[in-house]
N, C-alpha and C positions, 0 to 999 in steps of 0.2 A: 522478512528473510526466513526461509524454512531451514530447520536444523534436524539432523538425524537423531533418533532417540539414543540414550545411553544403553549399554548392555543390561544393566540392572532394570531400567525402565521397561525395555522390551521383554525381558524375561518375565517380569510381573504381568505385562500385558498378554503374553502368550499363555501363561497359566490361567488368567481370567478367561481368555477366549476359548481355551480347551475345556475348561469347566463348563462353559456355556454352549458346548457343541450341539447339544440337543435342546437347549433352553430357549426361552423367549428372547426377542430382540431387546438389546440394551441401547440406551442413548446417553453418551455416544458409545459406539462399538469400541472395545479395547484396542483394536488395530486401526482405528480410523485415521490416525496420523501417518500411516505408511502409504507411500506411493504404490506398493504392491497391492495393498487393500483397495485403493481407489481405482486402480486399473482393473482389478477383478470385479469391482462393483459395476463397471460399465456393462458387463455381460451377465451379471447375476440378477436374480429376481428379488433378492433381499440382501440386506447387509449381513445377516447371518450366513447366507449362502456364500457371499464374497469372503467373509472371514474364514469359513471352513475350507474354501478353495485354497487360500493362502496357507493355512495350516497343513492341509493334506499334501500340497506341493512341497512344503518344507519337510514334512515327515518322510516323504518319498526320497527326497534328496539326502536326508540324514541317514536313511536306511542303506544308501550306497556305500557309506564309509563306516557307519556305526550302527549296524543292524540291531544290536542288543538295546541300544538307547531308544531307537525308533520303536522297537517292539514294546518296550516298557511303557512309553508314553501312549502308544496306541491302545494297549490293553487297559491301562489305568483310566484314561480320559474318554476314549471312544467306545471301548467295549464295556466299561463300567466294572472291570474286575476289582475285587478287593485287594488292597496292598498285601494283606496277609497271604492271600492265595498266590500272588505274584512272587512274594518272597519265598514261599514254600517250593514253588516250581523251580526256583533258581538256587535253592539250598543256601539262602542267606537270611539274616535276621530282618524283621520288619523295619527297624530303624535304618538299617543299611539300605534297604530297598527305597526308603524315602530319600535318603541321601543320593542314591543313584538317580532317582527321579529328578531331583534338583540339578544334578550334574547334566542329565540329558536335556533338561530345559535350557541350561546354559549353552550347551552345544547347539541346540536348535536356534537359540537367539543369535549366536555368533554367525551361524550359517545365513540366517535371514538378514542380519545386519549387512553382510557382504552383498547379498542380492539387492537389498534396499539401496545401498550406496551406488551400485551399478545402474539400477533402475532410475534413480534420481539424476545421475550423470547423463544417462541417455536421453531422458525427458528434457532436461535443461539444455543439452546440446542441440537437440532438434528444435526446441523452442527458440533459442537464440539465433540459430542459423536461419530459420524460416522467417522470424519476425524482426530481426535486427533490434533486439531489445536493448535498452540502456544497460550498462554494467550494473550488477547487483551490488548494493551498498549496505553496510550495517545499519539497522534501524534501532533507534534507542527511544524508549518512552512511548511506543505506540502499540505495545503488545495487545492491550485490551481493545484498542480501536481496530486492530487487524482482525481479531477474533470476531468482533461484532460485524464487521463488513463481510467477512467470509460467511457468516451465518446468513446474512441477507442475500449474498450473491449465490449461494448454493441452494437456497430454498426454492422449490419448484413453484413459486408463486410471486406475486408482486413483492417488491418493486422490480420492474423490468429495466428501468433506467436509473442508474445511480451516479451521482455527480460528486466528486471530491473537489470542493472549492476552497480557496484560501489565497492569501497573499503570495506574490512571487517569492520563490526560494524557500517556501515553507515545507516542502517535501511531498507534494502531491504525486509527482511522477514516480518518486522512489517508493511510495506506498502502493501505487498501482502496479509497479514492477514486482514488488513482493507478493502482491495478491495473485497475479497470474502464475507465479511459480509455486504456489501452495499446492500440496497434494490433494486437498479437498477440491480444488478447481479441476484437477486432472480426472477426478471421479465424477464430476458433474457435467462437464461440457465435452462434446465430441470434437470440437475444434476451437482454436483461439486465433484472433487476428488483432493487430495493433496498427492504428493509423495515427500519425503525428501531424498536428497542425501548427507545430512550433515555428514561429517567425524569427525569434532571436534566442540566444542562449548566453548565460553568464557563467564562465568558468573561473573559479577563484585564482587560478594561475595564469590564465590567458586573457581575461577580461571579457568584454561584450562582443559577441559574434552574431552577425546577421545570418539567417538561414536562407538558402537558395530555394527552399520549397515555396510553391505558390500558395495563395490563400486556399483554404479548404472549401470546396464547392460540393454540391450533391453529386455531380458527375465524377469529380476527383475521388471522393470517398467511395463511390460505387466501384470505380475501376480498381482502386486499391484493395477493396474487400474481395472482389471477384478474382483478382490475381492471387490472393492468399488462400481463398476458400474454394474456388471453382475454376481451376486452370483451363478446363476444357471450353469455357465460354469465351467467345471472341469479343474483344473490347472495341472492335470496329462497328458493332451494332449501334443502332439508335439508343439513346439513353433510356427510353421507356422499356425497351426489350431487355437491356442490361439490368435494370432495376427489377423487372419481373423475374429474371433468372436468379438474381441475388435473393429475392424474397422466397422463391421456391427452395433454394439451398438452405436458407436460415429457418424456414418453417418445417423442413423435413427432419432436422436434428438440431439439438440445442448447441449454440456456439456462444462464446464470450467475446465481445468486441470492445476493445479499448480505443477511445478517441482521446488522445493526449494533447494537452495544451490548446483547448478550444477557447482561445483568448479574445477574439473580437466578436462584437455583437452581430455583424453580418454572418460570421461563421455559424454560430449556433442558431440564429434565427432561420438560416437557409436550410439547415439539415435536420432540425428537430422534428418537423412533420414526417420526414423519411425514417428517422429512428423509431418513432412510434409505430410506423407500419411494419418495420422489420423485426421489432422485438417480440418476444414470446413465441416459442419456449426459450429462446436464448435471451441473453441480457447484454446491455451496454453499460460500460463503465467509462465515465467522462471525467477529465480533469480540466479545471478552468479557474481563472481568477474571478470570473463573474459568478456570483451566486445565482443558482437556478431555482431558488425556493419558491418563486412566484410561478414557475412553469408547472402546469398540471402534469401529473403522471411521472414526476421526477423526484426521487429521494435525494435530498441534499445532505451530504455528510461533510460538514465543515472541518477543515484541517487546521488546528490551532498551533501556536508556537509551543516549544518545549518549556516545561517548568524549570525552575532553578537547578534542581538536582540532576535532571536529565540533560540539561544544557551543559553542566559541568562534566557529566559522563561523556557526552559527545566531544567536548573539548579535549578531555584526557585521551579518548580513543584516537582522535585525529592527530594529536601531538605524537602519540606513540607510533601510529601508522606511518608518519612522515619521518620517523627517526629523530625527533627533536626533543625527546624527553630529557636527555642529559644536558643539552645546550640551553634549553628554556628553563627547566627546573622550577616550574611555577607552583606556588602554594594555592590552596583552595581559596584563600582570601583574595589573592591576585586574580584568579579566574572569575571570582564573583564580581570583580570590577568590570570584567568583559560583559557579563550578563546585565549589569546595571546600565550599560550603554546600548547593547544590541539586542538584549532579550534572548528569546529562544528560537530565532530564525536560523535554521541549519546552514543555509548558504552564507549568511553573514558571519556565523561562527567559524566556518571553514576559511573564509577570507581572512579573518583575524589571525588564525593559526598560521596561514601561509605567510602573512606579513611579519609575524613574530620571528620568522627565520632570519630576517635582516634588520628589523627595527625593534626598538624597545616597546614594551607594553604601553607606556605612557604616550609615546609618539603615535602608535597605532590607534589608540582610543581618541587622541586629540584629532587625528586625521578624520575619524568617523564623525566626531562632534562638529568639526568645522568643514566637513566635506572637502578635505584636501587630498590631492593625489588622484591620478587617473583611475586606479582600481576602485577607490571609494566612490568617485563620481559616476563611474559606469555601473556600480552596484545599485546606487540610488536610481539611476536612469532605468536600469533593467526592471526594478521592482515597481517604481512609482510613476515614471514619465507618462506612459500611455493613460493610466487611470487619472492622473492629475489633469491632463488635457481633455478628458471626457467630462470633467466637472464644469458646471456653469459657475457664475460669480458667487451665487449663494452657497453652492456646494463647496467651493474653495474656501469661503469665509468660515463656514462651520468646521471644515477639516482643520484649518489653521488654529481654531479655538480649542480643539480637542485636548491638548495638553493641560489646559486650564480647567476643563470640565471632565477630566478622566473619571469614569465610573459614576458620573453625576446624572441626575434625572433630567428629563427634557426641559423642565422649568429653568434649570441653570443655563442650559444652552440657549434658551429663548432670551434670557436676560442678557447674556453676553453677546449674542449675535444681533439682537434687536430685529429679528426677522418675524414676520407674521407666522402663525402656526402652520398654515398651508405650505408656505415656502420652506420652513424649517423641517416639516415632515417629509417634503419632497427631497430635500437635501440629504436627510438621514437615510432615506430609502435608497438614494443613489449611492451614498457612501457605503452602506451595507452591501448593496448589490455588487460593488467593485471590490469587496473584501478589505476595504480600508478601515472600516469600523466594525467591531464585534458587538452584537446585541446580546445583552445578558438580562437577568431578572426573570419574571414570570408574566403570566397573562395580565395580571393586575398592574404591574409596573415594569417598565422597560428602562434599562440603563445601557450606556454606550461606552465602550472602552476601545483603546488602541494598543497595538503591540509596542514593546519597548523600542524597537528599532524605528517604528513609525514616529514615535515621540521624538527621538533623536533627529530624524529627518525633518520633522515639522519645525523644530526649534532652530534649524540652521538652513539646510538646503532649500526647503520649500519657500522660505521667505525670499530667497534670491530668484527662484522660479516665478514667484508672484510679481516681483519687481520687473522682470523681463517681459511680462505679457502686457 
């Protein structure tokens, strides 16, 4: 989620940028977090030029209503006049001139804050209207991850394909949604497109919903991208001609393409060759429950569950957002019992908050432990059903044993499963590829862990699923 800078933060950034008017490039530029800067960057030869364009436009606008303030800033920062000379020309003391300089900077910051707010609103409105983006949601505990991904996505170099992979409900789509809205993206890519391969959706208040969208094929993806990026191209042409037109469009200027919910093996196996052909100078951002670590040319960025503190922050935020703070009145210790059962899966945490509006905490947690109730059953189905049925007998056996071997070495799993090493390694590879197991450790020793919600699922619902197969 992108936020506007505070007045004090922007005022300090403006002073730094004005001081560097004639200076060398700085990394990052003081104004890099502004949409105003990023849009100017598209037509500028350098970040310094873009920064100066924003400053000059702001000074020109300031001069319309406060010419004396604009003149002071122009003389001091751009002309390099000494403050003593400026004070003398205005018949004021030097300390008074410095105070007026600070006041002028504050006025400039207020003016640019208003322009920044309108620029962000216009950008977001155009983006949401054209792409039918998911609603923007608060993101908690992913600030560092967001910054790291933005750095990779805006770099004019590899990786050209980035995949956010992780368990269902872990927040991959929300993270991708926040990334495309970031001002850095507006300054890096000439166009943005969003293609959804979602086949089903779980809404905490409405349950499991099947999508009417067909499976994603190379032709369906090509048509969707052409409709978003090159409206003048006829979709009635043969596929080869459409893909050639799409390649011409994407090679001529950098675009960011999001392929969301690439969940089935046929989906990503069918389109990966096409993505490699279309990438560079633009980039593709994929979200998937399938890890693409083994795919060449793809940077795999695993999305993990929230830690205890961030999970509690999300619970508090969701409770307040639903107007339940007074009726629930939960203590930190009570909220920690939620984390002990569901861990840091945002979707599961939101389901718990929704059920707390009508049920006691003890009943909600018991429902999760025993997989009781339609909402809980549908949550487990949404997150685990497809992956469970993609496992062979050995994979299901190892998966069911994970609560007993949590964070343990392969030797422990080997002893518990009684599987030969080749079968155990194949099972672990499959489990990791489906985001059911997380691989920890280093190159000398690997350890395998599962999310807290997965452990709850395995100790209850998965046993019934195994009995029914």
